[in-house]
C-alpha positions in Angstrom: -163.3 -95.4 -40.3 -159.9 -96.6 -40.8 -156.8 -96.7 -38.3 -154.0 -94.9 -39.3 -150.1 -94.3 -38.5 -148.6 -90.9 -38.8 -144.9 -91.1 -37.7 -143.5 -87.0 -37.0 -147.2 -86.7 -35.8 -146.1 -83.6 -33.5 -144.3 -82.6 -36.6 -145.0 -79.3 -39.0 -147.1 -81.1 -42.0 -147.8 -84.0 -39.7 -149.6 -82.3 -37.4 -152.0 -81.0 -39.7 -152.5 -84.1 -41.4 -153.3 -85.8 -37.9 -155.9 -83.2 -37.3 -157.7 -83.6 -40.9 -157.8 -87.1 -40.7 -159.4 -87.2 -37.1 -161.7 -84.9 -38.2 -163.1 -86.7 -40.8 -163.7 -89.8 -38.2 -160.3 -91.6 -38.9 -158.8 -92.5 -35.5 -154.6 -91.2 -36.3 -151.9 -93.8 -33.7 -149.0 -90.6 -33.8 -145.5 -91.5 -32.9 -142.9 -88.7 -32.5 -140.0 -88.6 -30.7 -140.0 -85.1 -30.0 -135.8 -84.2 -30.4 -135.0 -80.5 -29.8 -133.6 -80.1 -33.6 -136.3 -77.0 -33.2 -137.7 -75.5 -30.7 -139.6 -78.3 -28.7 -142.1 -76.4 -27.1 -143.6 -75.8 -30.9 -144.2 -79.3 -31.2 -145.5 -80.0 -27.7 -148.1 -76.9 -28.5 -149.0 -78.8 -31.8 -149.5 -82.1 -29.7 -151.6 -80.7 -27.1 -153.9 -79.7 -29.6 -154.1 -83.6 -31.3 -154.7 -84.7 -27.7 -158.0 -83.1 -27.2 -159.4 -85.6 -29.5 -160.6 -89.1 -28.7 -159.1 -90.2 -32.0 -155.7 -89.6 -31.0 -153.5 -91.8 -29.2 -149.5 -90.6 -29.3 -146.2 -93.2 -28.4 -143.4 -91.2 -27.9 -140.9 -92.9 -29.3 -137.6 -92.8 -31.8 -137.8 -94.9 -35.0 -135.4 -95.8 -35.1 -135.8 -97.5 -31.9 -136.4 -101.4 -33.4 -137.9 -103.0 -30.6 -139.7 -100.3 -29.7 -141.2 -100.4 -33.4 -141.5 -103.6 -33.1 -144.0 -103.6 -30.7 -145.6 -100.8 -32.2 -146.8 -102.2 -35.0 -148.0 -105.5 -33.7 -150.3 -103.6 -31.2 -151.7 -100.5 -32.9 -153.8 -102.4 -36.0 -153.2 -99.9 -38.4 -154.1 -100.4 -42.6 -152.1 -97.6 -43.6 -148.9 -95.6 -42.4 -148.1 -92.2 -43.4 -144.4 -92.1 -42.8 -143.1 -88.2 -42.2 -141.3 -88.4 -39.6 -137.5 -87.7 -40.0 -134.4 -85.6 -40.0 -135.1 -82.7 -41.8 -132.6 -80.0 -43.3 -130.1 -79.9 -45.8 -127.8 -77.1 -43.7 -128.1 -79.3 -40.8 -127.1 -82.4 -43.0 -123.6 -81.2 -43.2 -122.5 -81.2 -39.7 -124.8 -84.0 -37.9 -124.6 -86.6 -40.8 -125.0 -89.5 -38.7 -128.7 -87.7 -36.9 -129.6 -88.3 -40.7 -128.9 -92.4 -40.8 -130.2 -93.3 -37.5 -133.7 -91.5 -38.2 -134.3 -91.5 -42.1 -132.4 -94.6 -43.3 -132.3 -96.9 -39.9 -135.9 -95.4 -38.7 -137.3 -96.3 -42.0 -136.5 -100.0 -42.7 -138.0 -99.9 -39.0 -141.3 -98.9 -40.7 -140.9 -101.1 -44.1 -140.5 -104.2 -41.6 -143.5 -102.9 -39.1 -145.8 -102.3 -42.8 -144.4 -105.6 -44.2 -144.8 -108.1 -40.7 -148.4 -106.6 -39.9 -150.5 -106.4 -42.6 -150.2 -102.7 -44.0 -152.3 -102.3 -46.9 -150.7 -98.9 -47.9 -147.1 -96.9 -46.7 -147.4 -93.3 -47.8 -144.1 -91.8 -47.0 -142.1 -88.4 -47.6 -139.4 -87.5 -50.0 -137.9 -84.1 -51.3 -137.4 -82.8 -54.4 -134.1 -82.2 -52.9 -133.8 -85.5 -54.8 -133.9 -83.5 -57.6 -129.9 -82.3 -56.8 -128.2 -81.5 -59.7 -130.8 -81.9 -62.8 -131.3 -78.3 -63.8 -134.4 -79.2 -66.3 -137.4 -77.8 -64.5 -140.0 -78.1 -64.0 -138.8 -81.5 -62.1 -140.5 -84.8 -63.0 -140.5 -88.1 -61.0 -140.0 -89.6 -64.9 -136.1 -87.5 -64.8 -133.6 -89.9 -63.1 -132.4 -87.9 -60.0 -128.7 -89.8 -59.1 -126.9 -86.7 -58.2 -128.0 -85.5 -55.1 -126.2 -82.5 -53.7 -126.5 -83.2 -49.6 -127.0 -86.4 -47.1 -130.5 -85.6 -46.4 -131.5 -85.8 -50.8 -129.5 -88.6 -50.3 -131.0 -90.2 -47.5 -134.7 -89.5 -49.3 -133.3 -91.0 -52.5 -132.6 -94.4 -50.5 -136.1 -94.3 -49.1 -137.5 -94.5 -52.5 -134.6 -97.0 -53.3 -135.7 -99.3 -49.9 -139.5 -99.0 -50.5 -139.3 -100.1 -54.3 -137.4 -103.3 -53.2 -139.8 -103.9 -50.0 -143.1 -103.4 -52.8 -141.3 -105.4 -55.5 -140.1 -108.3 -53.1 -143.4 -108.2 -50.6 -146.3 -106.9 -52.8 -146.4 -103.7 -50.2 -147.9 -100.9 -51.7 -145.9 -97.7 -51.2 -146.3 -93.7 -52.5 -143.6 -91.4 -52.3 -144.6 -88.0 -52.0 -141.6 -85.4 -52.9 -142.8 -82.1 -51.3 -142.0 -78.9 -52.3 -140.8 -76.1 -49.7 -143.7 -77.0 -47.6 -144.8 -73.5 -45.4 -147.6 -71.9 -43.0 -149.3 -72.1 -40.0 -147.6 -73.6 -37.3 -144.7 -74.2 -39.8 -140.9 -75.0 -39.3 -138.6 -72.5 -37.4 -135.7 -73.4 -39.1 -137.3 -72.7 -42.4 -136.9 -69.2 -44.6 -140.4 -67.6 -43.7 -139.9 -68.4 -40.7 -136.8 -66.9 -39.9 -137.1 -64.1 -42.2 -140.5 -63.3 -40.0 -139.1 -63.6 -36.8 -136.1 -61.5 -37.7 -138.4 -58.7 -39.0 -140.1 -58.3 -36.1 -137.4 -58.3 -33.6 -135.6 -55.8 -35.8 -132.4 -57.6 -37.1 -131.3 -58.2 -40.9 -132.6 -61.5 -42.4 -129.8 -63.7 -44.3 -130.3 -64.4 -48.0 -128.3 -66.4 -49.5 -127.1 -66.2 -53.4 -128.2 -63.1 -52.7 -131.4 -63.7 -53.4 -130.9 -65.0 -57.1 -132.9 -67.6 -55.9 -136.6 -70.0 -56.6 -138.5 -72.1 -54.9 -141.8 -74.0 -55.6 -143.8 -72.5 -52.0 -146.4 -74.8 -51.4 -149.3 -74.1 -48.6 -149.6 -76.7 -46.1 -153.5 -77.2 -46.4 -152.3 -78.2 -49.7 -149.9 -80.7 -48.6 -152.6 -82.4 -46.6 -155.3 -82.6 -49.3 -153.1 -84.5 -51.4 -151.7 -86.8 -48.8 -155.3 -87.5 -48.0 -156.0 -88.2 -51.5 -153.0 -90.4 -51.8 -153.8 -92.3 -48.5 -157.1 -93.4 -49.5 -155.7 -94.9 -52.5 -153.1 -97.4 -52.6 -150.2 -97.4 -55.3 -150.9 -100.2 -58.1 -148.7 -101.8 -60.8 -148.6 -99.9 -64.0 -148.9 -103.0 -66.4 -146.8 -100.9 -69.3 -143.7 -100.3 -67.1 -140.5 -101.6 -69.5 -137.3 -102.6 -67.8 -135.8 -101.9 -71.2 -137.0 -98.1 -70.8 -137.3 -98.0 -67.3 -139.8 -95.1 -66.0 -137.8 -94.0 -62.4 -141.5 -92.7 -61.6 -143.7 -96.2 -61.3 -142.7 -99.3 -61.7 -144.3 -103.0 -62.2 -144.7 -103.4 -58.3 -147.2 -101.5 -56.3 -144.8 -98.5 -56.5 -146.0 -94.4 -57.5 -144.1 -91.4 -56.7 -145.5 -87.9 -56.7 -144.6 -84.3 -56.6 -146.6 -82.4 -54.5 -145.7 -78.5 -55.2 -147.2 -75.4 -56.3 -146.2 -76.3 -59.4 -145.0 -72.1 -59.7 -141.7 -70.9 -58.6 -141.1 -68.0 -56.7 -138.2 -65.3 -56.3 -136.6 -65.3 -53.0 -136.9 -61.7 -53.3 -140.5 -61.9 -54.1 -141.0 -63.8 -51.0 -139.6 -60.9 -48.9 -141.5 -58.3 -50.4 -144.8 -60.2 -49.4 -143.5 -60.5 -45.9 -142.7 -56.8 -45.7 -146.0 -56.0 -47.0 -148.0 -58.1 -44.3 -145.5 -56.9 -41.6 -145.5 -53.4 -42.7 -141.7 -53.8 -42.2 -139.0 -53.3 -44.7 -136.1 -55.9 -44.2 -132.6 -55.1 -43.8 -130.7 -57.7 -45.7 -127.9 -59.7 -45.2 -126.6 -60.7 -48.6 -124.6 -64.2 -48.8 -123.5 -66.8 -51.3 -125.3 -70.2 -52.3 -124.9 -72.4 -49.3 -123.0 -76.2 -50.0 -126.2 -78.8 -50.4 -128.5 -76.0 -51.7 -130.3 -76.0 -55.2 -130.8 -72.2 -57.0 -134.5 -72.8 -58.1 -136.7 -75.6 -57.4 -139.9 -76.2 -59.4 -142.6 -78.9 -59.5 -144.4 -81.0 -63.0 -147.5 -82.6 -60.7 -149.2 -83.8 -63.8 -149.5 -87.3 -62.5 -150.9 -85.7 -59.2 -153.2 -84.3 -61.1 -154.2 -86.7 -63.2 -154.1 -89.9 -61.1 -156.4 -87.7 -58.2 -157.9 -84.5 -59.8 -155.8 -82.2 -57.6 -153.4 -79.5 -57.6 -151.8 -77.3 -54.9 -153.1 -74.3 -55.6 -152.6 -71.3 -52.8 -151.1 -68.0 -54.4 -148.4 -67.3 -51.9 -150.0 -63.8 -51.0 -153.0 -65.7 -48.8 -149.9 -68.7 -47.7 -147.8 -65.7 -46.2 -150.9 -64.0 -44.8 -152.1 -67.0 -43.1 -148.9 -67.3 -41.8 -148.0 -64.2 -40.0 -151.6 -63.8 -39.0 -151.0 -67.2 -36.7 -147.1 -66.2 -35.9 -148.4 -63.4 -34.5 -150.9 -64.4 -32.3 -148.8 -67.9 -31.4 -145.8 -65.8 -30.3 -147.9 -62.9 -28.8 -146.2 -61.3 -25.7 -149.1 -61.6 -23.7 -150.8 -64.6 -25.4 -150.4 -68.8 -24.1 -148.1 -70.7 -26.4 -151.3 -72.8 -26.4 -154.1 -71.4 -27.9 
């Protein structure tokens, strides 16, 4: 079985992916700086569960720490890397821009350099649906140009795609970028809408609903994201022999470089999401209707045809099922008498 580095291993997606890889017999070299962007106790709870496994090694360090990253790559002996560590969040990037450069740009070049110099066969990395920015043609396709980001977070993710292509072209590094669409589920991030709505409703507080609720998101259940990641990790990108510089395809290259959307291919109205949460909780939400936030987009919708063609896989969890599983986890984890380390 393989030794695979997962950065952001105490994060939402990183935790679930690590569990899945360990379960199939891989050794996961986990990396996380356990920063305080959101509740560190939740990160420690995920990490504690991972550390119960013999197949998990943990390194607490910051991707932007060049010397520490160089040492880690020299000693880790991994064949594949999944880079999920990043400073996340569109709205946070408006007030804390330097955090995105440190983590998403400086950190990512350290990952690329580590892969280049230490025999890594495949780098899979998290991009984001945010890169589609001002694009309005839906569903969003990896074959469309994405040159008009609306937030620094989106710009940093687009930069990751460009940096990855450069290393693929120059050094033959196989790189696969995955544009995630609004991931949710158990152990999810407290800054995401589903978590915020559930918490506020259970505490008897109103929920903030942006753009008067007139928004759509291609909500994607975390198990589907992990399934897609596992497929991708096991099949390194290869060059596209039909790629034509006169008509360049943004989603492929002559170099071993690919981009994929991972989304449910089924956008959901924000108002309907709230209805589903209300039904599961048995609570009617009090809504605080607000205008669209700077950096936000009204709708996301993933074209996943390339993912389905190359990996015979499409995310498929209905929003009703995913919300029920999330709320079951939330009630258990945050139950007043329960331990935060189930």
